[in-house]
N, CA, C and O atoms as a printed pandas DataFrame, in Angstrom:
     atom_number atom_name residue_name chain_id  residue_number  x_coord  y_coord  z_coord
0              1         N          UNK        A               1    0.804   -1.193    0.000
1              2        CA          UNK        A               1    0.000    0.000    0.000
2              3         C          UNK        A               1    0.855    1.268    0.000
3              4         O          UNK        A               1    0.377    2.335   -0.386
4              5         N          UNK        A               2    2.063    1.166    0.412
5              6        CA          UNK        A               2    2.919    2.346    0.483
6              7         C          UNK        A               2    3.262    2.830   -0.927
7              8         O          UNK        A               2    3.261    2.060   -1.887
8              9         N          UNK        A               3    3.549    4.111   -1.020
9             10        CA          UNK        A               3    3.921    4.689   -2.307
10            11         C          UNK        A               3    5.318    4.243   -2.699
11            12         O          UNK        A               3    6.208    4.169   -1.852
12            13         N          UNK        A               4    5.520    3.942   -3.983
13            14        CA          UNK        A               4    6.873    3.629   -4.423
14            15         C          UNK        A               4    7.678    4.925   -4.493
15            16         O          UNK        A               4    7.115    6.011   -4.629
16            17         N          UNK        A               5    8.980    4.798   -4.400
17            18        CA          UNK        A               5    9.841    5.977   -4.258
18            19         C          UNK        A               5    9.799    6.880   -5.493
19            20         O          UNK        A               5    9.941    8.096   -5.363
20            21         N          UNK        A               6    9.608    6.315   -6.684
21            22        CA          UNK        A               6    9.549    7.143   -7.889
22            23         C          UNK        A               6    8.310    8.043   -7.863
23            24         O          UNK        A               6    8.396    9.228   -8.185
24            25         N          UNK        A               7    7.177    7.489   -7.487
25            26        CA          UNK        A               7    5.941    8.273   -7.409
26            27         C          UNK        A               7    6.049    9.326   -6.312
27            28         O          UNK        A               7    5.577   10.452   -6.471
28            29         N          UNK        A               8    6.669    8.953   -5.207
29            30        CA          UNK        A               8    6.846    9.878   -4.091
30            31         C          UNK        A               8    7.740   11.056   -4.499
31            32         O          UNK        A               8    7.436   12.204   -4.176
32            33         N          UNK        A               9    8.840   10.773   -5.208
33            34        CA          UNK        A               9    9.734   11.836   -5.660
34            35         C          UNK        A               9    9.049   12.756   -6.664
35            36         O          UNK        A               9    9.296   13.961   -6.678
36            37         N          UNK        A              10    8.192   12.186   -7.499
37            38        CA          UNK        A              10    7.448   12.986   -8.470
38            39         C          UNK        A              10    6.504   13.962   -7.755
39            40         O          UNK        A              10    6.404   15.125   -8.145
40            41         N          UNK        A              11    5.824   13.495   -6.725
41            42        CA          UNK        A              11    4.918   14.353   -5.958
42            43         C          UNK        A              11    5.710   15.434   -5.232
43            44         O          UNK        A              11    5.288   16.590   -5.187
44            45         N          UNK        A              12    6.852   15.064   -4.666
45            46        CA          UNK        A              12    7.681   16.032   -3.948
46            47         C          UNK        A              12    8.165   17.122   -4.896
47            48         O          UNK        A              12    8.142   18.301   -4.540
48            49         N          UNK        A              13    8.603   16.749   -6.095
49            50        CA          UNK        A              13    9.059   17.754   -7.071
50            51         C          UNK        A              13    7.930   18.686   -7.479
51            52         O          UNK        A              13    8.144   19.886   -7.651
52            53         N          UNK        A              14    6.739   18.146   -7.631
53            54        CA          UNK        A              14    5.611   18.940   -8.100
54            55         C          UNK        A              14    5.169   19.976   -7.066
55            56         O          UNK        A              14    4.813   21.095   -7.434
56            57         N          UNK        A              15    5.186   19.620   -5.782
57            58        CA          UNK        A              15    4.631   20.498   -4.755
58            59         C          UNK        A              15    5.680   21.183   -3.888
59            60         O          UNK        A              15    5.321   21.897   -2.951
60            61         N          UNK        A              16    6.965   20.987   -4.172
61            62        CA          UNK        A              16    8.022   21.589   -3.347
62            63         C          UNK        A              16    8.094   23.089   -3.561
63            64         O          UNK        A              16    7.850   23.589   -4.659
64            65         N          UNK        A              17    8.437   23.801   -2.487
65            66        CA          UNK        A              17    8.606   25.253   -2.572
66            67         C          UNK        A              17    9.938   25.601   -3.227
67            68         O          UNK        A              17   10.020   26.553   -4.003
68            69         N          UNK        A              18   10.986   24.829   -2.916
69            70        CA          UNK        A              18   12.294   25.008   -3.545
70            71         C          UNK        A              18   12.943   23.640   -3.703
71            72         O          UNK        A              18   12.311   22.621   -3.423
72            73         N          UNK        A              19   14.184   23.604   -4.146
73            74        CA          UNK        A              19   14.832   22.325   -4.465
74            75         C          UNK        A              19   15.120   21.466   -3.232
75            76         O          UNK        A              19   15.186   20.242   -3.346
76            77         N          UNK        A              20   15.292   22.072   -2.070
77            78        CA          UNK        A              20   15.616   21.305   -0.869
78            79         C          UNK        A              20   14.396   20.990   -0.005
79            80         O          UNK        A              20   14.534   20.368    1.048
80            81         N          UNK        A              21   13.228   21.400   -0.427
81            82        CA          UNK        A              21   12.006   21.211    0.352
82            83         C          UNK        A              21   11.508   19.778    0.223
83            84         O          UNK        A              21   11.241   19.310   -0.884
84            85         N          UNK        A              22   11.380   19.079    1.351
85            86        CA          UNK        A              22   10.853   17.720    1.327
86            87         C          UNK        A              22    9.745   17.493    2.344
87            88         O          UNK        A              22    9.119   16.433    2.328
88            89         N          UNK        A              23    9.481   18.444    3.222
89            90        CA          UNK        A              23    8.516   18.186    4.278
90            91         C          UNK        A              23    7.549   19.310    4.542
91            92         O          UNK        A              23    6.986   19.382    5.635
92            93         N          UNK        A              24    7.334   20.190    3.588
93            94        CA          UNK        A              24    6.398   21.288    3.809
94            95         C          UNK        A              24    4.973   20.748    3.878
95            96         O          UNK        A              24    4.707   19.606    3.503
96            97         N          UNK        A              25    4.080   21.574    4.353
97            98        CA          UNK        A              25    2.679   21.169    4.499
98            99         C          UNK        A              25    2.077   20.752    3.162
99           100         O          UNK        A              25    1.306   19.795    3.095
100          101         N          UNK        A              26    2.427   21.465    2.110
101          102        CA          UNK        A              26    1.884   21.148    0.788
102          103         C          UNK        A              26    2.276   19.741    0.348
103          104         O          UNK        A              26    1.452   18.989   -0.174
104          105         N          UNK        A              27    3.540   19.397    0.565
105          106        CA          UNK        A              27    4.014   18.065    0.180
106          107         C          UNK        A              27    3.359   16.992    1.037
107          108         O          UNK        A              27    2.945   15.954    0.521
108          109         N          UNK        A              28    3.263   17.231    2.333
109          110        CA          UNK        A              28    2.636   16.257    3.219
110          111         C          UNK        A              28    1.184   16.019    2.830
111          112         O          UNK        A              28    0.719   14.879    2.838
112          113         N          UNK        A              29    0.468   17.080    2.492
113          114        CA          UNK        A              29   -0.936   16.942    2.094
114          115         C          UNK        A              29   -1.048   16.180    0.782
115          116         O          UNK        A              29   -1.929   15.333    0.632
116          117         N          UNK        A              30   -0.174   16.469   -0.163
117          118        CA          UNK        A              30   -0.211   15.772   -1.455
118          119         C          UNK        A              30    0.100   14.285   -1.287
119          120         O          UNK        A              30   -0.545   13.447   -1.917
120          121         N          UNK        A              31    1.076   13.950   -0.450
121          122        CA          UNK        A              31    1.410   12.541   -0.214
122          123         C          UNK        A              31    0.267   11.821    0.500
123          124         O          UNK        A              31   -0.062   10.683    0.164
124          125         N          UNK        A              32   -0.330   12.481    1.473
125          126        CA          UNK        A              32   -1.468   11.871    2.161
126          127         C          UNK        A              32   -2.635   11.661    1.199
127          128         O          UNK        A              32   -3.319   10.640    1.271
128          129         N          UNK        A              33   -2.864   12.608    0.311
129          130        CA          UNK        A              33   -3.959   12.476   -0.651
130          131         C          UNK        A              33   -3.738   11.276   -1.573
131          132         O          UNK        A              33   -4.679   10.557   -1.908
132          133         N          UNK        A              34   -2.495   11.072   -1.975
133          134        CA          UNK        A              34   -2.189    9.923   -2.831
134          135         C          UNK        A              34   -2.403    8.609   -2.078
135          136         O          UNK        A              34   -2.962    7.660   -2.627
136          137         N          UNK        A              35   -1.960    8.557   -0.823
137          138        CA          UNK        A              35   -2.166    7.347   -0.016
138          139         C          UNK        A              35   -3.647    7.083    0.213
139          140         O          UNK        A              35   -4.084    5.933    0.176
140          141         N          UNK        A              36   -4.428    8.142    0.450
141          142        CA          UNK        A              36   -5.871    7.991    0.643
142          143         C          UNK        A              36   -6.524    7.468   -0.627
143          144         O          UNK        A              36   -7.411    6.617   -0.560
144          145         N          UNK        A              37   -6.097    7.966   -1.783
145          146        CA          UNK        A              37   -6.646    7.486   -3.053
146          147         C          UNK        A              37   -6.327    6.011   -3.269
147          148         O          UNK        A              37   -7.173    5.251   -3.739
148          149         N          UNK        A              38   -5.101    5.606   -2.923
149          150        CA          UNK        A              38   -4.728    4.190   -3.063
150          151         C          UNK        A              38   -5.563    3.314   -2.134
151          152         O          UNK        A              38   -6.031    2.248   -2.535
152          153         N          UNK        A              39   -5.749    3.763   -0.893
153          154        CA          UNK        A              39   -6.543    2.988    0.053
154          155         C          UNK        A              39   -8.013    2.934   -0.360
155          156         O          UNK        A              39   -8.681    1.927   -0.125
156          157         N          UNK        A              40   -8.515    3.983   -0.960
157          158        CA          UNK        A              40   -9.898    3.995   -1.425
158          159         C          UNK        A              40  -10.105    2.936   -2.497
159          160         O          UNK        A              40  -11.097    2.207   -2.478
160          161         N          UNK        A              41   -9.166    2.854   -3.430
161          162        CA          UNK        A              41   -9.256    1.819   -4.469
162          163         C          UNK        A              41   -9.171    0.425   -3.857
163          164         O          UNK        A              41   -9.897   -0.480   -4.269
164          165         N          UNK        A              42   -8.292    0.248   -2.879
165          166        CA          UNK        A              42   -8.150   -1.046   -2.203
166          167         C          UNK        A              42   -9.450   -1.425   -1.499
167          168         O          UNK        A              42   -9.873   -2.581   -1.542
168          169         N          UNK        A              43  -10.082   -0.444   -0.849
169          170        CA          UNK        A              43  -11.290   -0.736   -0.088
170          171         C          UNK        A              43  -12.504   -0.976   -0.976
171          172         O          UNK        A              43  -13.479   -1.582   -0.533
172          173         N          UNK        A              44  -12.461   -0.512   -2.218
173          174        CA          UNK        A              44  -13.545   -0.822   -3.145
174          175         C          UNK        A              44  -13.554   -2.311   -3.473
175          176         O          UNK        A              44  -14.613   -2.912   -3.655
176          177         N          UNK        A              45  -12.371   -2.892   -3.545
177          178        CA          UNK        A              45  -12.253   -4.323   -3.849
178          179         C          UNK        A              45  -12.437   -5.165   -2.592
179          180         O          UNK        A              45  -13.127   -6.184   -2.620
180          181         N          UNK        A              46  -11.816   -4.740   -1.487
181          182        CA          UNK        A              46  -11.834   -5.493   -0.231
182          183         C          UNK        A              46  -12.725   -4.785    0.790
183          184         O          UNK        A              46  -12.243   -4.046    1.649
184          185         N          UNK        A              47  -14.028   -5.025    0.678
185          186        CA          UNK        A              47  -14.987   -4.289    1.493
186          187         C          UNK        A              47  -14.901   -4.624    2.983
187          188         O          UNK        A              47  -15.315   -3.816    3.814
188          189         N          UNK        A              48  -14.385   -5.771    3.329
189          190        CA          UNK        A              48  -14.346   -6.179    4.734
190          191         C          UNK        A              48  -13.014   -5.911    5.414
191          192         O          UNK        A              48  -12.788   -6.390    6.525
192          193         N          UNK        A              49  -12.140   -5.168    4.784
193          194        CA          UNK        A              49  -10.835   -4.854    5.354
194          195         C          UNK        A              49  -10.974   -3.646    6.289
195          196         O          UNK        A              49  -10.691   -2.509    5.910
196          197         N          UNK        A              50  -11.412   -3.924    7.507
197          198        CA          UNK        A              50  -11.709   -2.842    8.443
198          199         C          UNK        A              50  -10.457   -2.178    8.995
199          200         O          UNK        A              50  -10.499   -0.996    9.338
200          201         N          UNK        A              51   -9.363   -2.888    9.090
201          202        CA          UNK        A              51   -8.142   -2.261    9.610
202          203         C          UNK        A              51   -7.592   -1.229    8.620
203          204         O          UNK        A              51   -7.089   -0.183    9.030
204          205         N          UNK        A              52   -7.686   -1.519    7.335
205          206        CA          UNK        A              52   -7.263   -0.527    6.341
206          207         C          UNK        A              52   -8.204    0.661    6.329
207          208         O          UNK        A              52   -7.772    1.793    6.108
208          209         N          UNK        A              53   -9.480    0.420    6.562
209          210        CA          UNK        A              53  -10.447    1.514    6.628
210          211         C          UNK        A              53  -10.138    2.435    7.799
211          212         O          UNK        A              53  -10.221    3.657    7.672
212          213         N          UNK        A              54   -9.782    1.854    8.932
213          214        CA          UNK        A              54   -9.415    2.653   10.100
214          215         C          UNK        A              54   -8.161    3.475    9.817
215          216         O          UNK        A              54   -8.089    4.649   10.180
216          217         N          UNK        A              55   -7.175    2.858    9.167
217          218        CA          UNK        A              55   -5.960    3.571    8.807
218          219         C          UNK        A              55   -6.245    4.721    7.857
219          220         O          UNK        A              55   -5.655    5.795    7.976
220          221         N          UNK        A              56   -7.158    4.494    6.906
221          222        CA          UNK        A              56   -7.513    5.554    5.968
222          223         C          UNK        A              56   -8.199    6.707    6.688
223          224         O          UNK        A              56   -7.938    7.869    6.376
224          225         N          UNK        A              57   -9.063    6.408    7.638
225          226        CA          UNK        A              57   -9.731    7.473    8.391
226          227         C          UNK        A              57   -8.734    8.289    9.206
227          228         O          UNK        A              57   -8.909    9.497    9.362
228          229         N          UNK        A              58   -7.701    7.652    9.721
229          230        CA          UNK        A              58   -6.654    8.380   10.438
230          231         C          UNK        A              58   -5.897    9.303    9.481
231          232         O          UNK        A              58   -5.569   10.436    9.835
232          233         N          UNK        A              59   -5.623    8.817    8.274
233          234        CA          UNK        A              59   -4.941    9.646    7.278
234          235         C          UNK        A              59   -5.795   10.838    6.869
235          236         O          UNK        A              59   -5.279   11.938    6.668
236          237         N          UNK        A              60   -7.103   10.618    6.746
237          238        CA          UNK        A              60   -8.011   11.714    6.387
238          239         C          UNK        A              60   -8.005   12.777    7.480
239          240         O          UNK        A              60   -7.997   13.971    7.181
240          241         N          UNK        A              61   -8.008   12.356    8.739
241          242        CA          UNK        A              61   -7.955   13.306    9.838
242          243         C          UNK        A              61   -6.651   14.079    9.873
243          244         O          UNK        A              61   -6.637   15.277   10.153
244          245         N          UNK        A              62   -5.561   13.392    9.589
245          246        CA          UNK        A              62   -4.256   14.051    9.552
246          247         C          UNK        A              62   -4.209   15.077    8.423
247          248         O          UNK        A              62   -3.706   16.186    8.603
248          249         N          UNK        A              63   -4.734   14.699    7.259
249          250        CA          UNK        A              63   -4.763   15.627    6.130
250          251         C          UNK        A              63   -5.650   16.828    6.440
251          252         O          UNK        A              63   -5.321   17.959    6.081
252          253         N          UNK        A              64   -6.763   16.582    7.101
253          254        CA          UNK        A              64   -7.667   17.675    7.451
254          255         C          UNK        A              64   -6.994   18.683    8.373
255          256         O          UNK        A              64   -7.153   19.891    8.200
256          257         N          UNK        A              65   -6.244   18.188    9.348
257          258        CA          UNK        A              65   -5.575   19.111   10.264
258          259         C          UNK        A              65   -4.466   19.890    9.556
259          260         O          UNK        A              65   -4.268   21.071    9.839
260          261         N          UNK        A              66   -3.743   19.248    8.644
261          262        CA          UNK        A              66   -2.730   19.957    7.877
262          263         C          UNK        A              66   -3.350   21.014    6.959
263          264         O          UNK        A              66   -2.798   22.104    6.803
264          265         N          UNK        A              67   -4.494   20.691    6.355
265          266        CA          UNK        A              67   -5.187   21.667    5.507
266          267         C          UNK        A              67   -5.677   22.851    6.331
267          268         O          UNK        A              67   -5.616   23.996    5.882
268          269         N          UNK        A              68   -6.160   22.573    7.533
269          270        CA          UNK        A              68   -6.619   23.641    8.421
270          271         C          UNK        A              68   -5.463   24.569    8.786
271          272         O          UNK        A              68   -5.619   25.790    8.804
272          273         N          UNK        A              69   -4.303   23.979    9.077
273          274        CA          UNK        A              69   -3.111   24.766    9.397
274          275         C          UNK        A              69   -2.679   25.614    8.206
275          276         O          UNK        A              69   -2.373   26.797    8.353
276          277         N          UNK        A              70   -2.657   25.000    7.030
277          278        CA          UNK        A              70   -2.228   25.719    5.830
278          279         C          UNK        A              70   -3.188   26.855    5.494
279          280         O          UNK        A              70   -2.761   27.930    5.072
280          281         N          UNK        A              71   -4.478   26.620    5.681
281          282        CA          UNK        A              71   -5.468   27.664    5.415
282          283         C          UNK        A              71   -5.270   28.847    6.355
283          284         O          UNK        A              71   -5.449   29.998    5.957
284          285         N          UNK        A              72   -4.904   28.565    7.591
285          286        CA          UNK        A              72   -4.724   29.620    8.582
286          287         C          UNK        A              72   -3.441   30.413    8.347
287          288         O          UNK        A              72   -3.411   31.619    8.593
288          289         N          UNK        A              73   -2.383   29.757    7.876
289          290        CA          UNK        A              73   -1.090   30.419    7.758
290          291         C          UNK        A              73   -0.803   30.955    6.354
291          292         O          UNK        A              73   -0.317   32.078    6.217
292          293         N          UNK        A              74   -1.093   30.180    5.315
293          294        CA          UNK        A              74   -0.783   30.583    3.930
294          295         C          UNK        A              74   -1.992   30.310    3.047
295          296         O          UNK        A              74   -2.081   29.276    2.385
296          297         N          UNK        A              75   -2.905   31.247    3.052
297          298        CA          UNK        A              75   -4.181   31.037    2.363
298          299         C          UNK        A              75   -4.023   30.877    0.855
299          300         O          UNK        A              75   -4.718   30.063    0.248
300          301         N          UNK        A              76   -3.120   31.641    0.240
301          302        CA          UNK        A              76   -2.940   31.538   -1.209
302          303         C          UNK        A              76   -2.389   30.174   -1.609
303          304         O          UNK        A              76   -2.796   29.624   -2.632
304          305         N          UNK        A              77   -1.469   29.618   -0.818
305          306        CA          UNK        A              77   -0.956   28.269   -1.073
306          307         C          UNK        A              77   -2.058   27.230   -0.894
307          308         O          UNK        A              77   -2.127   26.245   -1.628
308          309         N          UNK        A              78   -2.911   27.467    0.090
309          310        CA          UNK        A              78   -4.033   26.569    0.363
310          311         C          UNK        A              78   -4.977   26.498   -0.839
311          312         O          UNK        A              78   -5.368   25.411   -1.266
312          313         N          UNK        A              79   -5.337   27.658   -1.377
313          314        CA          UNK        A              79   -6.249   27.704   -2.522
314          315         C          UNK        A              79   -5.635   26.993   -3.728
315          316         O          UNK        A              79   -6.306   26.225   -4.417
316          317         N          UNK        A              80   -4.364   27.256   -3.971
317          318        CA          UNK        A              80   -3.668   26.619   -5.094
318          319         C          UNK        A              80   -3.628   25.097   -4.931
319          320         O          UNK        A              80   -3.833   24.354   -5.891
320          321         N          UNK        A              81   -3.362   24.649   -3.709
321          322        CA          UNK        A              81   -3.231   23.216   -3.439
322          323         C          UNK        A              81   -4.555   22.482   -3.595
323          324         O          UNK        A              81   -4.596   21.408   -4.195
324          325         N          UNK        A              82   -5.635   23.042   -3.065
325          326        CA          UNK        A              82   -6.908   22.323   -3.177
326          327         C          UNK        A              82   -7.402   22.279   -4.618
327          328         O          UNK        A              82   -8.120   21.355   -5.000
328          329         N          UNK        A              83   -7.022   23.275   -5.423
329          330        CA          UNK        A              83   -7.393   23.224   -6.838
330          331         C          UNK        A              83   -6.598   22.140   -7.562
331          332         O          UNK        A              83   -7.149   21.410   -8.386
332          333         N          UNK        A              84   -5.303   22.033   -7.256
333          334        CA          UNK        A              84   -4.469   21.027   -7.924
334          335         C          UNK        A              84   -4.847   19.610   -7.522
335          336         O          UNK        A              84   -4.833   18.699   -8.349
336          337         N          UNK        A              85   -5.190   19.425   -6.232
337          338        CA          UNK        A              85   -5.527   18.087   -5.753
338          339         C          UNK        A              85   -7.006   17.770   -5.905
339          340         O          UNK        A              85   -7.440   16.656   -5.615
340          341         N          UNK        A              86   -7.783   18.755   -6.363
341          342        CA          UNK        A              86   -9.212   18.584   -6.572
342          343         C          UNK        A              86   -9.927   18.190   -5.277
343          344         O          UNK        A              86  -10.707   17.239   -5.242
344          345         N          UNK        A              87   -9.635   18.955   -4.208
345          346        CA          UNK        A              87  -10.271   18.739   -2.910
346          347         C          UNK        A              87  -11.356   19.774   -2.691
347          348         O          UNK        A              87  -11.374   20.819   -3.341
348          349         N          UNK        A              88  -12.263   19.476   -1.769
349          350        CA          UNK        A              88  -13.337   20.412   -1.443
350          351         C          UNK        A              88  -12.880   21.390   -0.381
351          352         O          UNK        A              88  -12.081   21.048    0.490
352          353         N          UNK        A              89  -13.390   22.605   -0.458
353          354        CA          UNK        A              89  -13.119   23.621    0.547
354          355         C          UNK        A              89  -14.361   23.766    1.411
355          356         O          UNK        A              89  -15.472   23.919    0.903
356          357         N          UNK        A              90  -14.159   23.717    2.733
357          358        CA          UNK        A              90  -15.309   23.866    3.631
358          359         C          UNK        A              90  -15.743   25.292    3.716
359          360         O          UNK        A              90  -16.698   25.605    4.427
């Protein structure tokens, strides 16, 4: 279920603020969104996998808190990110 390193590096390059950025809020949110999408596809096939469902709900909560932080601190980055990731704004 984990992201392969090539896909992870591609996401990091796309959402990084500069060349040395690997852990900004934008990157963390993008990586979490990719993991959530992978788990969603897995759960469509394996409907009774409750432990993966619980893990996905934890990831959704983590992403929500990071989005809340980003909205509070850097609103323009927040707007750009939710448009690129096709997320809903509350």
